[in-house]
C-alpha positions in Angstrom: 96.6 126.2 99.5 94.0 124.8 97.1 93.2 121.1 96.7 94.8 121.1 93.3 98.1 122.5 94.8 98.0 120.0 97.6 97.6 117.1 95.2 100.5 118.4 93.1 102.6 118.6 96.2 101.5 115.2 97.3 103.2 113.7 94.2 106.5 115.4 95.3 106.1 114.4 99.0 109.3 112.6 100.1 107.9 110.8 103.1 104.7 110.0 105.0 105.2 113.0 107.4 105.2 115.5 104.5 102.0 113.9 103.2 100.4 114.0 106.7 101.2 117.7 106.9 99.5 118.3 103.5 96.4 116.4 104.6 96.2 118.4 107.8 96.6 121.6 105.8 93.7 120.9 103.4 91.4 118.9 105.6 88.7 121.6 106.0 88.9 122.6 102.3 88.5 119.0 101.3 85.4 118.5 103.5 83.9 121.7 102.1 84.6 120.8 98.5 83.1 117.3 99.0 79.9 119.0 100.3 79.7 121.6 97.5 76.7 122.0 95.3 79.1 122.1 92.3 79.8 118.6 91.0 83.2 119.6 89.7 84.4 120.7 93.1 83.0 117.4 94.6 84.9 115.4 92.0 88.1 117.2 92.7 87.7 116.5 96.4 87.0 112.8 95.9 90.0 112.5 93.6 92.2 114.3 96.2 91.3 111.7 98.9 93.2 109.0 97.0 96.0 111.1 95.8 96.7 112.3 99.3 96.2 108.8 100.6 93.6 110.2 103.1 92.3 106.9 104.6 90.4 108.8 107.3 88.0 110.1 104.6 86.6 106.7 103.7 83.1 107.8 104.6 83.4 110.8 102.2 84.4 108.3 99.5 81.3 106.2 100.2 79.2 109.4 99.7 81.1 109.9 96.4 80.1 106.4 95.2 76.5 107.3 95.8 76.7 110.8 94.2 74.3 111.8 91.4 77.1 112.9 89.2 79.0 110.2 87.2 82.1 112.4 87.4 82.0 112.3 91.2 81.3 108.5 91.2 84.3 108.1 88.9 86.6 110.2 91.0 85.6 108.4 94.1 86.2 105.0 92.4 89.7 106.2 91.3 90.5 107.1 94.8 89.1 103.9 96.2 91.2 101.9 93.8 94.4 103.8 94.9 93.6 103.3 98.6 92.8 99.6 98.2 95.9 98.5 96.4 97.5 97.4 99.6 94.4 97.2 101.8 91.5 95.0 100.5 89.4 96.1 103.5 88.7 99.3 101.7 87.0 97.4 98.9 85.4 94.8 101.2 83.7 97.6 103.2 81.8 98.9 100.2 81.5 95.7 98.2 77.7 95.7 97.9 77.8 99.2 96.5 80.6 98.3 94.1 78.5 95.3 92.9 75.6 97.7 92.2 77.8 100.2 90.4 79.5 97.4 88.3 76.2 95.8 87.4 73.7 98.6 87.0 75.2 102.1 86.7 74.0 104.2 83.8 77.5 105.3 82.9 79.8 102.7 81.2 83.0 104.4 82.5 81.7 104.2 86.1 80.8 100.5 85.6 84.3 99.7 84.3 86.0 101.6 87.2 83.8 99.7 89.7 84.9 96.4 88.1 88.6 97.5 88.3 88.1 98.4 92.0 86.7 94.9 92.7 90.1 93.5 91.6 91.7 94.8 94.8 89.2 93.2 97.1 89.1 89.7 98.6 88.2 87.0 96.1 84.7 86.3 97.2 82.5 83.9 95.2 79.6 86.4 94.7 81.9 88.9 93.2 83.4 86.4 90.8 80.0 85.2 89.7 78.8 88.8 89.2 81.9 89.6 87.1 81.5 86.5 85.0 77.9 87.4 84.3 79.0 90.9 83.2 81.7 89.3 81.0 79.1 87.1 79.3 76.4 89.7 78.8 76.0 90.4 75.1 74.5 93.9 75.2 77.5 95.5 77.0 80.5 97.3 75.6 83.3 95.0 74.7 85.8 96.8 76.9 83.6 96.4 80.0 83.1 92.7 79.3 86.8 92.1 78.8 87.7 93.9 82.0 85.1 92.0 83.9 86.5 88.7 82.5 90.1 89.6 83.4 89.2 90.7 86.9 87.0 87.6 87.5 89.9 85.3 86.3 92.4 87.1 88.6 90.1 86.8 91.6 89.5 83.1 90.9 93.2 82.5 90.6 93.8 84.2 93.9 91.0 82.2 95.5 92.4 78.9 94.3 95.9 79.7 95.6 94.7 80.2 99.1 
């Protein structure tokens, strides 16, 4: 079964056991695709990690966040966001890398995805300050600034309710 087929079947999986069976079936293929020289294959592999809820592949996602290809970084960020919705530790473990991507990546879409991922992490002060700085930076795209402002406000609200 290809990764694409496994991902399609993951959306139809009725329970966690069926998903675990899918993960077991494509484990080797996913590893191989993530190590491929072809950036498109790597991007598919990084995206599949999130769609298959493959938490054991967190180290592969970290590699995806550091990939030379913006498509791979974006796919890894999408998966990280999916995996972190109920588990902020996924974000907290790569927070410095997300800060770098949000603040300095050459690709605006990657920057925006990194900001969105930070929304799911713990409301740490350094993250809020970084996001507020991005929101106030004049030279950036309006969409990125607005997203950063919304995420910073949400994190501040969560920090104040604790």
